[in-house]
N, CA, C and O atoms as a Tripos MOL2 file, in Angstrom:
@<TRIPOS>MOLECULE
protein
  124   123    31     0     0
PROTEIN
NO_CHARGES

@<TRIPOS>ATOM
      1 N         115.3410  135.7480   94.5750 N.3       1 MET1
      2 CA        115.9580  134.5270   95.1020 C.3       1 MET1
      3 C         115.4180  134.2100   96.5060 C.2       1 MET1
      4 O         115.0990  133.0610   96.8120 O.2       1 MET1
      5 N         115.3230  135.2400   97.3470 N.am      2 SER2
      6 CA        114.8290  135.0090   98.7060 C.3       2 SER2
      7 C         113.3360  134.6530   98.6740 C.2       2 SER2
      8 O         112.8530  133.8850   99.5060 O.2       2 SER2
      9 N         112.6180  135.2210   97.7070 N.am      3 ASP3
     10 CA        111.1940  134.8880   97.5760 C.3       3 ASP3
     11 C         111.0320  133.4060   97.2690 C.2       3 ASP3
     12 O         110.1550  132.7360   97.8160 O.2       3 ASP3
     13 N         111.8910  132.9070   96.3880 N.am      4 ASN4
     14 CA        111.8500  131.5030   96.0160 C.3       4 ASN4
     15 C         112.1230  130.6260   97.2350 C.2       4 ASN4
     16 O         111.4670  129.6030   97.4370 O.2       4 ASN4
     17 N         113.0880  131.0340   98.0350 N.am      5 GLN5
     18 CA        113.4600  130.2750   99.2340 C.3       5 GLN5
     19 C         112.2700  130.1960  100.1910 C.2       5 GLN5
     20 O         111.9580  129.1300  100.7230 O.2       5 GLN5
     21 N         111.6130  131.3310  100.4020 N.am      6 THR6
     22 CA        110.4690  131.3620  101.3100 C.3       6 THR6
     23 C         109.3500  130.4610  100.7900 C.2       6 THR6
     24 O         108.7060  129.7430  101.5560 O.2       6 THR6
     25 N         109.1330  130.5100   99.4930 N.am      7 GLU7
     26 CA        108.0810  129.6950   98.8940 C.3       7 GLU7
     27 C         108.3820  128.2170   99.0980 C.2       7 GLU7
     28 O         107.4890  127.4310   99.4130 O.2       7 GLU7
     29 N         109.6410  127.8450   98.9160 N.am      8 PHE8
     30 CA        110.0540  126.4510   99.0720 C.3       8 PHE8
     31 C         109.8460  125.9910  100.5140 C.2       8 PHE8
     32 O         109.3570  124.8880  100.7600 O.2       8 PHE8
     33 N         110.2230  126.8490  101.4600 N.am      9 SER9
     34 CA        110.0650  126.5120  102.8790 C.3       9 SER9
     35 C         108.5870  126.3040  103.2000 C.2       9 SER9
     36 O         108.2310  125.3660  103.9120 O.2       9 SER9
     37 N         107.7340  127.1690  102.6810 N.am     10 GLY10
     38 CA        106.3070  127.0440  102.9150 C.3      10 GLY10
     39 C         105.7680  125.7440  102.3510 C.2      10 GLY10
     40 O         104.9190  125.0910  102.9580 O.2      10 GLY10
     41 N         106.2730  125.3780  101.1810 N.am     11 LEU11
     42 CA        105.8360  124.1440  100.5420 C.3      11 LEU11
     43 C         106.2620  122.9430  101.3760 C.2      11 LEU11
     44 O         105.4970  121.9970  101.5620 O.2      11 LEU11
     45 N         107.4920  122.9960  101.8750 N.am     12 LYS12
     46 CA        108.0140  121.9150  102.7130 C.3      12 LYS12
     47 C         107.1280  121.7320  103.9400 C.2      12 LYS12
     48 O         106.7460  120.6120  104.2800 O.2      12 LYS12
     49 N         106.8070  122.8390  104.5980 N.am     13 VAL13
     50 CA        105.9690  122.7840  105.7980 C.3      13 VAL13
     51 C         104.6040  122.2100  105.4570 C.2      13 VAL13
     52 O         104.0490  121.4160  106.2160 O.2      13 VAL13
     53 N         104.0620  122.6170  104.3070 N.am     14 MET14
     54 CA        102.7570  122.1300  103.8870 C.3      14 MET14
     55 C         102.7770  120.6190  103.7030 C.2      14 MET14
     56 O         101.8560  119.9220  104.1290 O.2      14 MET14
     57 N         103.8350  120.1150  103.0650 N.am     15 ILE15
     58 CA        103.9440  118.6720  102.8170 C.3      15 ILE15
     59 C         104.0550  117.9190  104.1400 C.2      15 ILE15
     60 O         103.4000  116.8950  104.3320 O.2      15 ILE15
     61 N         104.8860  118.4290  105.0500 N.am     16 ILE16
     62 CA        105.0540  117.7780  106.3530 C.3      16 ILE16
     63 C         103.7270  117.7870  107.1030 C.2      16 ILE16
     64 O         103.3310  116.7750  107.6810 O.2      16 ILE16
     65 N         103.0390  118.9290  107.0940 N.am     17 ASP17
     66 CA        101.7560  119.0680  107.7700 C.3      17 ASP17
     67 C         100.7480  118.0930  107.1710 C.2      17 ASP17
     68 O          99.9680  117.4730  107.8930 O.2      17 ASP17
     69 N         100.7710  117.9650  105.8490 N.am     18 ASP18
     70 CA         99.8420  117.0950  105.1430 C.3      18 ASP18
     71 C         100.0430  115.6430  105.5550 C.2      18 ASP18
     72 O          99.0720  114.9290  105.8070 O.2      18 ASP18
     73 N         101.2970  115.2010  105.6240 N.am     19 SER19
     74 CA        101.5720  113.8110  105.9740 C.3      19 SER19
     75 C         101.1220  113.5260  107.4020 C.2      19 SER19
     76 O         100.6520  112.4290  107.7010 O.2      19 SER19
     77 N         101.2660  114.5080  108.2790 N.am     20 LYS20
     78 CA        100.8080  114.3320  109.6660 C.3      20 LYS20
     79 C          99.3040  114.1470  109.6880 C.2      20 LYS20
     80 O          98.7890  113.2760  110.3890 O.2      20 LYS20
     81 N          98.5930  114.9730  108.9150 N.am     21 THR21
     82 CA         97.1340  114.8910  108.8670 C.3      21 THR21
     83 C          96.6960  113.5510  108.2940 C.2      21 THR21
     84 O          95.7590  112.9250  108.7900 O.2      21 THR21
     85 N          97.3880  113.1180  107.2390 N.am     22 ILE22
     86 CA         97.0440  111.8400  106.6060 C.3      22 ILE22
     87 C          97.2450  110.6970  107.5960 C.2      22 ILE22
     88 O          96.4170  109.7900  107.6810 O.2      22 ILE22
     89 N          98.3470  110.7450  108.3430 N.am     23 ARG23
     90 CA         98.6280  109.6810  109.3090 C.3      23 ARG23
     91 C          97.5520  109.6500  110.3830 C.2      23 ARG23
     92 O          97.1020  108.5800  110.7930 O.2      23 ARG23
     93 N          97.1400  110.8370  110.8380 N.am     24 ARG24
     94 CA         96.1100  110.9160  111.8790 C.3      24 ARG24
     95 C          94.8000  110.3390  111.3620 C.2      24 ARG24
     96 O          94.1020  109.6150  112.0730 O.2      24 ARG24
     97 N          94.4720  110.6710  110.1050 N.am     25 THR25
     98 CA         93.2410  110.1640  109.5050 C.3      25 THR25
     99 C          93.3070  108.6480  109.3680 C.2      25 THR25
    100 O          92.3270  107.9490  109.6280 O.2      25 THR25
    101 N          94.4710  108.1460  108.9580 N.am     26 ALA26
    102 CA         94.6380  106.6960  108.7930 C.3      26 ALA26
    103 C          94.4640  105.9950  110.1340 C.2      26 ALA26
    104 O          93.8280  104.9440  110.2100 O.2      26 ALA26
    105 N          95.0260  106.5720  111.1850 N.am     27 GLU27
    106 CA         94.8880  105.9700  112.5130 C.3      27 GLU27
    107 C          93.4260  105.9170  112.9300 C.2      27 GLU27
    108 O          92.9800  104.9350  113.5220 O.2      27 GLU27
    109 N          92.6820  106.9720  112.6210 N.am     28 LYS28
    110 CA         91.2520  107.0050  112.9640 C.3      28 LYS28
    111 C          90.5070  105.9000  112.2240 C.2      28 LYS28
    112 O          89.6410  105.2310  112.7870 O.2      28 LYS28
    113 N          90.8620  105.7190  110.9430 N.am     29 LEU29
    114 CA         90.1720  104.7140  110.1390 C.3      29 LEU29
    115 C          90.5070  103.3000  110.6100 C.2      29 LEU29
    116 O          89.6760  102.3960  110.5170 O.2      29 LEU29
    117 N          91.7230  103.1130  111.1130 N.am     30 LEU30
    118 CA         92.1550  101.7750  111.5220 C.3      30 LEU30
    119 C          91.5660  101.3690  112.8690 C.2      30 LEU30
    120 O          91.4290  100.1770  113.1470 O.2      30 LEU30
    121 N          91.2170  102.3450  113.7090 N.am     31 THR31
    122 CA         90.6970  101.9720  115.0290 C.3      31 THR31
    123 C          89.2190  101.6770  114.9830 C.2      31 THR31
    124 O          88.6230  101.3480  116.0080 O.2      31 THR31
@<TRIPOS>BOND
     1     1     2 1
     2     2     3 1
     3     3     4 2
     4     3     5 am
     5     5     6 1
     6     6     7 1
     7     7     8 2
     8     7     9 am
     9     9    10 1
    10    10    11 1
    11    11    12 2
    12    11    13 am
    13    13    14 1
    14    14    15 1
    15    15    16 2
    16    15    17 am
    17    17    18 1
    18    18    19 1
    19    19    20 2
    20    19    21 am
    21    21    22 1
    22    22    23 1
    23    23    24 2
    24    23    25 am
    25    25    26 1
    26    26    27 1
    27    27    28 2
    28    27    29 am
    29    29    30 1
    30    30    31 1
    31    31    32 2
    32    31    33 am
    33    33    34 1
    34    34    35 1
    35    35    36 2
    36    35    37 am
    37    37    38 1
    38    38    39 1
    39    39    40 2
    40    39    41 am
    41    41    42 1
    42    42    43 1
    43    43    44 2
    44    43    45 am
    45    45    46 1
    46    46    47 1
    47    47    48 2
    48    47    49 am
    49    49    50 1
    50    50    51 1
    51    51    52 2
    52    51    53 am
    53    53    54 1
    54    54    55 1
    55    55    56 2
    56    55    57 am
    57    57    58 1
    58    58    59 1
    59    59    60 2
    60    59    61 am
    61    61    62 1
    62    62    63 1
    63    63    64 2
    64    63    65 am
    65    65    66 1
    66    66    67 1
    67    67    68 2
    68    67    69 am
    69    69    70 1
    70    70    71 1
    71    71    72 2
    72    71    73 am
    73    73    74 1
    74    74    75 1
    75    75    76 2
    76    75    77 am
    77    77    78 1
    78    78    79 1
    79    79    80 2
    80    79    81 am
    81    81    82 1
    82    82    83 1
    83    83    84 2
    84    83    85 am
    85    85    86 1
    86    86    87 1
    87    87    88 2
    88    87    89 am
    89    89    90 1
    90    90    91 1
    91    91    92 2
    92    91    93 am
    93    93    94 1
    94    94    95 1
    95    95    96 2
    96    95    97 am
    97    97    98 1
    98    98    99 1
    99    99   100 2
   100    99   101 am
   101   101   102 1
   102   102   103 1
   103   103   104 2
   104   103   105 am
   105   105   106 1
   106   106   107 1
   107   107   108 2
   108   107   109 am
   109   109   110 1
   110   110   111 1
   111   111   112 2
   112   111   113 am
   113   113   114 1
   114   114   115 1
   115   115   116 2
   116   115   117 am
   117   117   118 1
   118   118   119 1
   119   119   120 2
   120   119   121 am
   121   121   122 1
   122   122   123 1
   123   123   124 2
@<TRIPOS>SUBSTRUCTURE
     1 MET1         2 RESIDUE 1 A MET
     2 SER2         6 RESIDUE 1 A SER
     3 ASP3        10 RESIDUE 1 A ASP
     4 ASN4        14 RESIDUE 1 A ASN
     5 GLN5        18 RESIDUE 1 A GLN
     6 THR6        22 RESIDUE 1 A THR
     7 GLU7        26 RESIDUE 1 A GLU
     8 PHE8        30 RESIDUE 1 A PHE
     9 SER9        34 RESIDUE 1 A SER
    10 GLY10       38 RESIDUE 1 A GLY
    11 LEU11       42 RESIDUE 1 A LEU
    12 LYS12       46 RESIDUE 1 A LYS
    13 VAL13       50 RESIDUE 1 A VAL
    14 MET14       54 RESIDUE 1 A MET
    15 ILE15       58 RESIDUE 1 A ILE
    16 ILE16       62 RESIDUE 1 A ILE
    17 ASP17       66 RESIDUE 1 A ASP
    18 ASP18       70 RESIDUE 1 A ASP
    19 SER19       74 RESIDUE 1 A SER
    20 LYS20       78 RESIDUE 1 A LYS
    21 THR21       82 RESIDUE 1 A THR
    22 ILE22       86 RESIDUE 1 A ILE
    23 ARG23       90 RESIDUE 1 A ARG
    24 ARG24       94 RESIDUE 1 A ARG
    25 THR25       98 RESIDUE 1 A THR
    26 ALA26      102 RESIDUE 1 A ALA
    27 GLU27      106 RESIDUE 1 A GLU
    28 LYS28      110 RESIDUE 1 A LYS
    29 LEU29      114 RESIDUE 1 A LEU
    30 LEU30      118 RESIDUE 1 A LEU
    31 THR31      122 RESIDUE 1 A THR
């Protein structure tokens, strides 16, 4: 159960990190 929780947290962080990277890339393309 705790393993599942850790995996979920890691996935959440990955998604948040990904959206930040995508936004940064989009800003670069727009300028």
